[in-house]
C-alpha angles and dihedrals in degrees: 000000000000095000106109091343127106113249091232086066095040102054102066090038093051090049093052090043096052091045088059098037111033093162138023091253089060091053095043091061095046124106120249088237095060091042093055093047091055092047091056115135098021100083127205089083091182085078091062091047091053094045091056090050089050089052093054091055093045093049089057101036108023128239120320109227109197127067089245095055095038088056086064094069117098112268093009113126129182098277097049090043092053094044094051091043092052104037095038106031102021097244109163096231128127117243099227117205135136088282096057091040089053094050098045094042091055093046089054097036091230129103098242125192141152118007095354089056096048090047093050094045091050090050091053103041116109101241093199093051108024097152091053092048093052092047091048091052089050093048093046089051094047101045109026113003089057119168091247126035094001110206095238095164090063097043111120091208097041091129088064092058121100102177128358091187098069094083116087113193117237116251116274117262112262119255122286099220114091090004131129086250091062094048091050091050090049094049094051092045090056093044092052086071090052146284117324141172132261088247093058090046092055091078095062125109116277089020090164087077097045100113096041088051093048093050094049092047090050091051090052094051095245101118138025131211119211136157094346093312131110118208143161113274113255 
């Protein structure tokens, strides 16, 4: 939920979600309509759809416990797989995201990415305390080694840092109002109440992107179109 979503929106959603679905088996048995309703306000609903698919697999086969096997779950990429494997199961693997890339690139004075970043992070991780190491990198990145205007004078490991200027922040995300993301969210919010027609959906916010959003949701297996109706996939 916290991926690309502000925590002040995540906390109440997380609490009601966990109250309703305390275990994977509970989520696996839920309808997509109920799930989308509970996810309302978080955006990127594909995360919810994949989470339900993953819960279905876990309910049958149990929890994967390594980064490699976790990455086989729907919607779980390398970062999430590494983070869960490290924090939940103790695997000594770096959770590589833009924050870790920023910190290590500044330490080394080189804009690391891809294989070179993975290799360097693996060399640096504390194999005896991997969870603490990953958490320390996250905390340093969030509080001191920020994307813009890093607080180098307050950094406890400033002597390790060769060049804080090597990191270039990614461009800011485009606005939500009038975007495809807004159209997607509006479509799913309406479909959570039941099947509807294209004509009814034409009144949603950001309706200029209606057909583009519908096509994307259909490709992702989130919605179905049949006999003039649009509905959530089963």
